[in-house]
C-alpha positions as CSV (number, residue, x, y, z in Angstrom):
1,M,0.0,0.0,0.0
2,K,2.8,2.4,0.8
3,K,4.3,2.0,-2.7
4,M,0.8,2.4,-4.2
5,F,0.5,5.9,-2.8
6,V,4.0,6.9,-3.6
7,L,3.2,5.7,-7.2
8,G,0.1,8.1,-7.1
9,A,2.3,10.9,-6.1
10,A,4.8,10.1,-9.0
11,I,1.6,10.1,-11.3
12,I,0.7,13.7,-9.9
13,A,4.3,14.9,-10.4
14,G,4.2,13.7,-13.9
15,S,0.6,15.0,-14.3
16,F,-0.4,13.0,-17.2
17,L,-3.9,13.5,-15.9
18,F,-4.2,17.2,-15.8
19,S,-2.4,20.5,-16.8
20,C,1.1,21.2,-15.2
21,N,0.6,25.0,-15.6
22,N,1.7,26.4,-12.3
23,T,0.2,29.9,-12.8
24,E,-2.4,30.6,-10.1
25,N,-5.0,33.4,-10.3
26,D,-5.7,34.5,-6.8
27,S,-8.0,37.4,-7.8
28,L,-11.4,37.3,-6.3
29,S,-14.5,36.5,-8.2
30,F,-18.1,35.7,-7.7
31,K,-19.1,32.3,-9.1
32,T,-22.2,30.1,-8.8
33,A,-21.8,26.7,-7.1
34,D,-21.8,24.9,-10.5
35,E,-19.2,27.3,-11.9
36,M,-17.0,26.7,-8.8
37,R,-17.3,22.9,-9.3
38,K,-16.1,22.9,-12.8
39,N,-12.4,22.1,-12.8
40,A,-12.2,23.0,-9.2
41,V,-9.8,20.2,-8.2
42,E,-6.8,19.8,-10.3
43,L,-3.5,17.9,-10.0
44,K,-0.6,20.2,-10.7
45,S,3.2,20.3,-10.6
46,A,4.9,21.5,-7.4
47,R,4.4,25.1,-6.4
48,E,5.8,27.5,-3.9
49,L,4.6,27.2,-0.1
50,N,3.1,30.5,0.9
51,N,0.7,29.9,3.9
52,P,1.1,26.5,5.4
53,G,-1.7,25.3,7.4
54,K,-2.6,21.7,8.5
55,I,-0.3,18.7,8.1
56,Y,-1.1,15.1,7.5
57,I,1.3,12.1,7.0
58,K,0.7,9.1,4.9
59,D,3.4,6.5,4.3
60,D,6.2,8.3,2.8
61,M,4.3,11.5,2.1
62,I,3.7,14.6,3.9
63,L,0.4,16.5,2.8
64,I,0.6,20.3,3.7
65,N,-2.5,22.5,3.3
66,E,-1.9,25.7,1.5
67,M,-4.5,27.8,3.4
68,G,-7.6,28.1,1.2
69,K,-5.8,26.9,-1.9
70,G,-5.0,23.2,-1.7
71,I,-2.6,20.6,-0.8
72,H,1.2,20.4,-1.3
73,L,2.4,16.8,-1.9
74,V,5.9,16.1,-0.3
75,Y,7.8,12.9,-0.9
76,N,9.5,12.2,2.5
77,Q,11.3,8.9,2.0
78,N,14.4,10.7,3.2
79,P,13.4,13.2,5.9
80,A,16.7,15.0,5.6
81,D,15.8,15.8,2.0
82,P,12.1,16.1,1.5
83,K,10.9,16.7,-2.1
84,K,7.8,18.6,-3.1
85,V,6.4,16.5,-6.0
86,G,3.0,17.9,-6.7
87,F,0.2,20.2,-5.7
88,V,-3.5,19.4,-5.6
89,K,-5.6,22.6,-6.3
90,I,-8.6,22.6,-4.0
91,P,-10.1,26.1,-3.6
92,G,-11.3,26.8,-0.1
93,N,-9.4,23.7,1.2
94,I,-8.5,23.5,5.0
95,D,-8.7,19.8,5.9
96,V,-7.5,16.6,4.5
97,A,-7.5,12.9,5.5
98,M,-6.7,9.7,3.6
99,K,-7.6,6.1,3.4
100,G,-5.6,4.0,1.0
101,D,-5.3,6.0,-2.2
102,I,-8.3,8.1,-1.7
103,L,-7.8,11.8,-0.4
104,Y,-10.7,13.5,1.4
105,A,-10.8,17.3,1.3
106,D,-13.1,20.2,1.9
107,N,-13.7,22.2,-1.3
108,Y,-15.6,25.1,-0.1
109,M,-19.1,23.7,0.7
110,D,-18.3,20.3,-0.8
111,L,-16.4,17.2,0.3
112,V,-14.4,15.7,-2.4
113,A,-12.7,12.2,-2.6
114,L,-9.8,12.2,-5.0
115,N,-8.2,8.9,-6.1
116,T,-4.4,9.8,-6.2
117,K,-3.6,7.0,-8.5
118,T,-6.3,7.4,-11.2
119,G,-7.4,11.0,-10.7
120,E,-11.1,10.2,-10.3
121,I,-13.0,12.7,-8.3
122,K,-16.3,11.9,-6.4
123,R,-18.1,14.9,-4.8
124,V,-20.6,15.2,-1.9
125,K,-22.3,18.5,-2.7
126,N,-23.2,20.9,0.0
127,A,-21.5,18.6,2.7
128,F,-20.6,21.8,4.6
129,K,-23.5,24.0,5.7
130,N,-21.4,26.6,7.6
131,F,-18.4,26.8,5.2
132,E,-18.5,30.6,4.8
133,K,-18.4,31.6,8.3
134,E,-16.7,28.7,10.0
135,R,-13.9,28.1,7.4
136,R,-13.1,31.8,7.4
137,E,-12.9,31.7,11.3
138,Q,-10.6,28.8,11.2
139,L,-8.3,30.3,8.7
140,L,-8.1,33.3,11.2
141,A,-7.5,31.0,14.1
142,M,-4.7,29.1,12.1
143,N,-3.1,32.5,11.3
144,N,-3.3,34.1,14.7
145,G,-6.2,36.4,13.7
146,V,-4.6,37.8,10.7
147,E,-6.2,37.3,7.2
148,P,-4.0,34.9,5.1
149,M,-2.6,36.3,2.0
150,G,-5.0,36.1,-0.9
151,M,-7.9,35.4,1.6
152,R,-9.0,39.0,2.3
153,G,-12.3,40.5,2.2
154,T,-15.1,38.5,0.4
155,Q,-13.1,35.5,-1.1
156,F,-15.3,33.1,1.0
157,Q,-18.3,34.8,-0.6
158,A,-16.9,33.9,-4.1
159,V,-18.9,30.7,-4.1
160,S,-22.7,31.0,-3.7
161,N,-25.7,29.4,-4.9
162,G,-27.7,32.4,-4.9
163,T,-27.0,33.2,-1.1
164,P,-23.8,31.8,0.6
165,T,-24.7,28.8,2.9
166,S,-24.1,29.5,6.4
167,G,1.6,-1.5,2.4
168,G,1.5,0.9,4.9
169,N,-1.1,1.8,7.2
170,P,-4.4,2.4,5.1
171,V,-5.1,5.4,7.1
172,G,-2.9,8.4,7.5
173,V,-2.1,10.5,10.6
174,G,-3.3,14.0,11.1
175,G,-2.4,16.7,13.6
176,S,-4.3,17.8,16.7
177,M,-5.9,20.7,14.8
178,A,-7.7,18.3,12.4
179,R,-11.5,18.5,11.8
180,F,-11.4,15.2,9.7
181,T,-10.6,11.8,11.2
182,I,-11.0,8.2,10.1
183,V,-11.8,5.2,12.1
184,G,-11.9,2.0,10.3
185,N,-14.3,2.5,7.6
186,T,-15.8,5.6,8.9
187,L,-15.0,9.3,8.2
188,Y,-15.9,12.0,10.7
189,V,-16.1,15.6,9.6
190,L,-16.7,18.6,11.8
191,D,-18.7,21.6,10.4
192,G,-19.8,24.3,12.7
193,N,-21.9,22.7,15.3
194,N,-22.4,19.5,13.4
195,M,-20.6,16.3,13.1
196,I,-21.1,14.4,9.9
197,V,-20.6,10.6,9.7
198,Y,-19.6,8.9,6.4
199,D,-19.3,5.4,5.5
200,I,-16.2,4.8,3.5
201,T,-16.2,1.2,3.1
202,D,-16.1,2.0,-0.6
203,A,-13.3,4.5,0.0
204,S,-13.7,6.3,-3.3
205,N,-17.6,6.8,-2.7
206,P,-18.2,8.3,0.7
207,Q,-21.9,7.9,1.8
208,E,-23.3,10.1,4.5
209,I,-24.6,7.9,7.3
210,K,-25.9,10.8,9.6
211,E,-25.5,14.4,10.6
212,M,-25.3,14.8,14.4
213,P,-26.3,18.5,15.5
214,L,-24.2,19.4,18.5
215,D,-25.0,22.0,21.0
216,F,-21.5,23.6,20.8
217,T,-19.2,25.0,18.1
218,V,-16.6,22.2,17.4
219,E,-13.1,22.7,16.2
220,T,-11.0,19.5,16.4
221,I,-11.5,15.7,16.7
222,F,-9.2,13.0,18.1
223,P,-9.9,9.3,18.2
224,H,-8.7,7.2,21.0
225,E,-9.4,3.7,22.1
226,G,-13.1,3.5,21.2
227,Q,-13.8,7.2,22.0
228,L,-13.9,10.5,20.1
229,F,-12.4,13.4,21.8
230,I,-13.9,16.7,20.5
231,G,-12.5,20.1,21.1
232,G,-14.9,22.9,21.2
233,T,-14.9,26.5,22.1
234,E,-16.5,25.8,25.4
235,G,-15.0,22.5,26.4
236,M,-13.8,19.0,25.6
237,Y,-16.5,16.4,24.7
238,I,-16.3,12.7,24.8
239,Y,-18.2,10.3,22.7
240,D,-18.4,6.6,22.8
241,N,-17.3,5.1,19.4
242,T,-17.9,1.5,20.0
243,D,-20.3,1.6,17.2
244,P,-18.3,3.7,14.7
245,Q,-21.4,4.9,12.7
246,N,-23.4,5.8,15.7
247,P,-21.3,7.7,18.3
248,Q,-23.0,8.4,21.6
249,F,-22.3,11.4,24.0
250,L,-20.6,10.4,27.3
251,S,-19.4,13.6,29.0
252,K,-18.2,17.1,28.7
253,F,-15.2,18.9,30.4
254,E,-15.8,22.7,30.6
255,H,-13.3,25.3,30.3
256,A,-13.3,29.0,29.6
257,V,-14.3,30.1,26.1
258,A,-11.1,29.4,23.8
259,C,-9.8,27.6,20.9
260,D,-8.9,24.1,22.1
261,P,-7.2,21.2,20.3
262,V,-7.1,18.0,22.4
263,V,-4.9,14.7,22.4
264,V,-5.1,11.7,24.6
265,E,-2.7,9.1,25.9
266,G,-3.8,6.5,28.7
267,D,-5.9,8.0,31.3
268,F,-5.1,11.6,30.5
269,A,-6.2,14.2,27.9
270,Y,-4.1,17.3,27.2
271,V,-6.0,20.5,26.0
272,T,-4.5,23.8,25.0
273,L,-6.4,27.0,25.4
274,R,-5.2,30.0,23.7
275,S,-6.0,33.8,22.9
276,G,-6.0,35.2,19.4
277,G,-8.2,34.5,16.4
278,P,-12.0,34.3,16.4
279,C,-12.0,32.7,20.0
280,D,-9.9,35.5,21.6
281,R,-9.7,35.4,25.3
282,A,-6.9,36.4,27.7
283,I,-6.2,32.8,28.6
284,N,-3.2,30.8,27.4
285,Q,-2.6,27.4,29.1
286,L,-2.5,23.6,29.0
287,D,-5.3,21.7,30.9
288,I,-4.3,18.3,31.9
289,V,-7.5,16.2,32.5
290,N,-7.9,12.8,34.1
291,I,-10.3,10.7,31.9
292,S,-9.9,7.4,33.7
293,D,-13.6,7.7,34.1
294,V,-14.8,8.8,30.7
295,N,-18.1,9.8,32.2
296,A,-16.7,12.1,34.6
297,P,-13.5,13.8,33.4
298,R,-11.7,16.1,35.9
299,L,-9.1,18.7,36.0
300,V,-5.7,17.6,37.2
301,K,-3.6,20.8,36.5
302,N,-3.6,24.2,34.6
303,V,-0.2,25.0,33.2
304,Q,0.5,28.4,32.0
305,M,1.7,28.8,28.5
306,H,2.7,31.7,26.0
307,N,0.1,31.0,23.1
308,P,-0.2,27.2,22.7
309,H,-1.6,25.7,19.7
310,G,-1.4,22.1,18.4
311,L,0.2,19.4,20.4
312,S,0.9,15.7,20.5
313,V,1.9,13.2,23.2
314,K,3.7,9.7,23.3
315,N,5.1,7.7,26.0
316,N,4.6,10.7,28.4
317,I,6.5,13.1,26.2
318,L,4.4,16.0,25.2
319,Y,5.2,18.0,22.1
320,L,3.7,21.4,22.1
321,C,3.6,24.3,19.6
322,D,3.6,27.5,21.7
323,G,3.1,30.2,19.1
324,N,6.1,32.5,18.7
325,Q,7.9,30.6,21.4
326,G,8.2,27.8,18.9
327,L,8.4,24.1,19.8
328,K,8.5,22.9,23.4
329,V,9.1,19.3,24.6
330,F,8.0,18.2,28.1
331,D,8.1,15.0,30.2
332,V,4.6,14.8,31.5
333,T,5.2,11.9,33.9
334,D,4.5,14.1,36.7
335,K,1.3,15.9,35.8
336,H,1.9,18.5,38.5
337,A,5.3,19.6,37.5
338,V,5.3,20.0,33.7
339,L,7.2,23.2,33.5
340,D,9.9,21.9,35.8
341,N,10.4,19.0,33.2
342,M,10.9,20.7,29.9
343,M,13.3,18.7,28.0
344,F,13.8,20.7,24.7
345,K,12.7,24.0,23.1
346,D,13.3,25.5,19.8
347,R,12.2,29.1,19.7
348,D,13.4,29.4,16.0
349,I,10.0,28.7,14.7
350,R,7.6,31.6,14.2
351,K,4.1,30.9,15.2
352,A,4.4,27.2,15.7
353,Y,1.0,25.8,14.8
354,D,0.9,22.0,15.0
355,V,3.2,18.9,15.4
356,I,3.0,15.2,14.5
357,P,5.6,12.5,15.6
358,N,6.2,10.1,12.7
359,D,6.5,6.7,14.3
360,E,7.5,5.3,10.8
361,N,10.9,6.9,10.8
362,G,11.4,8.4,14.2
363,T,11.0,12.0,13.2
364,L,8.9,15.0,14.3
365,I,7.2,17.1,11.9
366,V,6.3,20.8,12.9
367,V,4.5,23.5,11.0
368,G,4.8,27.1,11.6
369,I,3.9,30.4,9.6
370,E,7.2,30.2,7.8
371,G,7.3,26.5,6.9
372,I,7.6,22.9,7.8
373,Y,10.3,21.6,10.0
374,Q,11.6,18.0,10.6
375,Y,13.5,16.7,13.4
376,D,15.4,13.5,14.1
377,N,13.3,12.5,17.3
378,M,15.2,9.2,18.2
379,D,16.2,10.8,21.5
380,P,13.2,12.9,22.7
381,E,15.5,15.0,25.0
382,K,17.5,16.1,22.1
383,P,15.5,16.5,18.7
384,E,17.8,17.6,16.0
385,R,16.5,19.5,13.1
386,I,17.4,17.8,9.9
387,S,15.3,19.6,7.2
388,E,12.8,22.4,6.4
389,I,10.6,23.5,3.6
390,T,10.1,27.3,4.0
391,I,7.7,29.6,2.4
392,D,8.5,30.7,-1.1
393,A,10.5,27.6,-1.5
């Protein structure tokens, strides 16, 4: 399976399916939904990285979101020398997930499923009911409250239907900021205050099973051992996922109104709360929550941070992106002494946004406003930066 996706990337790089023209027209225009859908998704040759967003790893590939524009495809068999091999133009894109050779992404108000080997595209029309408001708010949150280049003003009104609507492992790995996640043959997609559940048994043809209205604005989703942990502006929500196509609410851990990704290991969840962006509050902290009883999560410790964003945890090592203070690594064995057990920091990353440890090759992948950085992480106490892909490169 690993080689199959690499072959798909090579096909994209060769671009025998679609045009290799690298010219992008970022001017704003108003289009109907049908006009937008025509040739909206195209496989192109590699292009410059300008506004990196979310990251996703699948086999030997890194997928890097270009905020609102599409996805960079990076061949990463040698982490010390990653190669951009293609770009998938997907206007309005923020999120991505993969199962096998099928790439799932948001294309403004639609969900698209792209076969990276054949170029076949399936589209779920009007999958996102809140794309205009929610997508723009998340772009702002990802960019610390600043409108990304090329996204100013009314671009998210550029698609309307009269009125804008409010191998390897078969599944890849997303970061803590993800709104898409896959468990087995089920794809979960967050949209405003809804969670949409898709059957992807036939991976190339997602079928909506149900749309679950939630009484809160949801931002991130993290699967863990039969549960879904959902980060919202007012708290962390836990759903039982024993029946993947029928999640059931278990409990809520309330916190101050703030943006909050969540990750989980063992009996503990780690939640970051931050100021800036659409959920601006004067709070920047890490919450450590005991979830040994998923029906009654309880706070263990608040840890003050600078401006925490995405995070990851493995073997009691917490990797945390702390905005302009860069990447920080903590031993969290003692939940009450996190700051006393910082193992590593790299402040040379502007606006560090998200991080993924890559178990396949022992590396750590970090995204910041100026690019993507990889570390040799065989010794978590001394991560060594081995490569980077910076903006305009």
